Phi, psi and omega in degrees: 000190182283127184300312181223091185298321179298319178294319179297316178298316180298315181295320177299320183280303188284320186265337181245001169084011174284151170292155180307315181296323178294317178297316179296317181294318180297314180295319177300317179296322177299315184291328184250358179064011184190146175217134182234347190238040175261158181289153187300321181295319179294315179299315180296320178298316179294324177296311180301327183270003176073036184245358177204164174213161184288137177287160181295337178282356178064007182255337184223191184224150178248146177280146172285145179309136183306324181299316179284318182298313181287329173296320176301315179296315184296321181295340180286348178279157182290242186294109182269003183266352182287157178303321180297320180287329175295322176294319178297322178298319177297319178297318179298319179297317179294316180296321178302314180300320179295317185285333178300321179300318178293319180299312181290323178295318179296336179261005179073023181271350180232000000 
């Protein structure tokens, strides 16, 4: 699972620009592989940012794999060549590795 869930939520919110509710909902969806009871604004925000999609049952949502979801977030930033953005990319890579474990566990892959 996620080594430090509070830190992961904080990094998603503060460093990658998700609202607190969006970070919590995304992590919850990773852990359970499905989410059905989040507020509409949060769900729409995650959709716009490429972090979730509608489940085939049309009642809930599935999380996008962390490698793709965090890449989607990172690409939304401007100049990625600055030293600060290179550091942010390293943080994104570390966070991705942490979140993949939750994603795979939620799907019974680990």
